[in-house]
Structures are given as structure tokens and as C-alpha cells.
Phi, psi and omega in degrees: 000308172065226189294339182282350182296318183304300181299322179295319181296317183296325183278353182286149182300321183294330183268353180287139179259152173288154181303315180298325178292317177298317179300317179297319179294319179295315178298320178299320178296320179291320179296326182284342184277149178274350183213166177300147181241144171275166184304320180297323178290322177295315178303315180296319180295329182278347178092176185290160174099000179239122184292146178304315182299325178294315179298315180298319178297316179296316178299319179296318178295317179298322177295316179297329179278352181081014181276338177225154171253161178222152179222149179301139177218086185069233179270000182244191172236146173255138187247144178224138179292142178264325185246150170276181183300318180293320178295321178294317179298317179298318179295321178294320177298318179296319179297320177294319177299319180295337179282339182291151179272336180232092185303318181297319180294319179297313180296319179300314180295321178299312180297320179299328182275346177285139180230149171055235186301325180296318178296321179296316179297316180299318179299316179296315181296320178295319178298318178296318181296321179290327178289328184268346180262107182296138176076011180286125180289156177299155183305324182292340180268359181288138182296138175081359181242121180256145179281000000 
């Protein structure tokens, strides 16, 4: 088989990664670096089997989402993560919420699905947020949310 194994392997359905998984891997490489990386360095950090153009596309998408910043580096750009893993997850949750047509219904269902410690943490965080936000109406006064 020889040199043709690499491209065939990369193109197989079993070896294809989901877009979100690729983004996570690229971000992990950036988080592990001590300095901004260009696409070729990210590609090298991820190991063989991932095309340069794929890495560049993922970096461009991450930049458009605000997850990474970029600065000129010769004829290319060097990328640095803007968010840590928790910040990225929070941003993804917010993006999903923004896609919903009825925000109150989405939030209500989310809260309904939280159980035990997660619900307790959310209650504490919401109470803290209301204490620090001046002029914030009580939850019962929020539009679209019934007690």
C-alpha cells in the first residue's frame, strides 16, 4: 500500500471527525502552546492525517466565532485562544439559546433537566448575579417567565 495509505485513511468515514471535535482539538493545541501558532504549527501539533486547508478552515471559523484572536505573522496569521474550555462551552450554550424561538421555554426546559447539584449551583449563581446587577427585576417579573 505504501504512500497511498495516508490519504485513503483520512478520507474514510470512520476517521472523519465532527466539526466540533476538530475545533476542540485545534483549541487544545493552542491552549498547550506558549505563544500564538500559525496553521502549519497547529497542523504539526495535531499529528499526521489532517490537511493544512482543514486546519486553516477550523482556525478561520474559530476566529469568526470569537474563540481565537489572530495577528499577522509574515504572510500568514498566528492564532491565540481567547477563551478557556469553560468559556468556550458557555459561549456555545449561549449560541444554542440564541437559536431558540422561545427563550423562556428553552430556559425552562434546561432548568427542568438539571438535577441535584447542578440545579443547586445554578440557583446560587443566579442569586449572586441578581445581587450584583443593579436594578435587576426579580425572576417573577421577567417577561415570559411564570412562577
